[in-house]
N, C-alpha and C positions, 0 to 999 in steps of 0.2 A: 567211550562207553555211553550208550544211550540211557537217558534218565528214565526212571520208572514212572508210569502213570498211576498216581495214587488217588487222584481226584479228577473229576470232569474238568476242573479249571486248568489242569495240566495239558489237556488236549488242545493242540494248535487249532483244530477245526472249530472248537468252541470259542477260542479267543478271536479267531477271524469272524465268527458269527456275531460276537459282541461288537466288534469294530463295525460290521455291516449295519447292525441295529442303530448305532450312533449316527452313521452316515445317512441312513434312511430318515431318521428323525430330523437331521439337518436339512436334507433335501425337501422333505414334505412340509417343512415349516413355511416354505414359500408358495405352497399350493394355494389356490383360490379358497377363500374362507368358506364358500359354499360346499367345499369338499371335506370339511372338517369331520363330518360323520360318514363320509363316503370313501373315496379313494385314499385320502390321508389315513383314516382309521384302518382301512383294510391293509394298506401297505405296511403300516407300523405293526399291526397284529401279526401279519405273515412273517415279517422280519424278526420280531421277538420270539416267535414260535420256533425258529431254527435253533438258536442256542439253548432255548428252554427244553426242547425235545432231546437234544444231545445230553444235557445235564440230567434230565429225568431218566432217560434210558440207561445212562451210565450208572445211575444210582439204583437201578433194579437188580434183583438177585440173579436173574437168568439171562444168558446171552441172547436167547430167542427174543426176550422183551427188548433188550438193547437194540437188536437188529430192527425190530418193529419201530422203535422210536427214531432210529436213524432214517428209516424209510419215510416216516412222517416229516422229518426235517427236510428230506429231499423234496417232498410234496410241497411244503411251505416255501421252499426255495423256488420251485417252478411257479408257484402262485405269485411270489414277489416279482419274478421276472415278467410275468404277465402284467402286473400293476405298473411296472416301469414302461412297458410298451404302450399301455393305455395313457399314461401320463404324457408320453411324447405326442400321441395323437391329439390330446387335448391341449397341448401347448404348455404344459406345466414343467416339462423337462426337455432340454435340447437333445437331439440325437447323439451328440458327442458325449454329453453327461450320462445319458442312458447307456451308451456303449461302455463307458468307464465303470458304471455300476454292474453291468452284465459281466464284465471281466472278473469282477470280484465274486459274483455268484458262480461263475464257471469254476473258479479256483476252489471255492468251498464245495461245490458238487464233486469235483475230482477227489478232494480230501475225504468226503463222506464215502464215496465209492471205495477208496483205498482202505479206509477204516473197516468197512464191511468185509472186504476181501481178507484183511489181516486178522479178523476175529476167528477164533477157533470155531469148529462146527457147533451148531446150536445144541443146547442141552436136550436130552431125550424127553 
């Protein structure tokens, strides 16, 4: 029997998002100091936005709002993937490390799409 989702913390996609945030913070800690207010900040902000949007959307009263926040989480995920690619081109991440991070974003993206499909039709 599947457990009930009582809180956004019960959502596996939110948990994976939190894991990704921690990984992004670890990886960006080694970026060049000159990027502290540039790429480092942008990547961290995009990463944090993913589980934050999931949590905020889940806490809203209407499914339509939840769907909107899941869509924003997907947008932040794409933004983060772009930051990873830029980091590779600037020499801050290896292509191998980038690919490992991108595998995590692909997994989260699939989970977000699955959650969207599983949600009942939006409220009128």
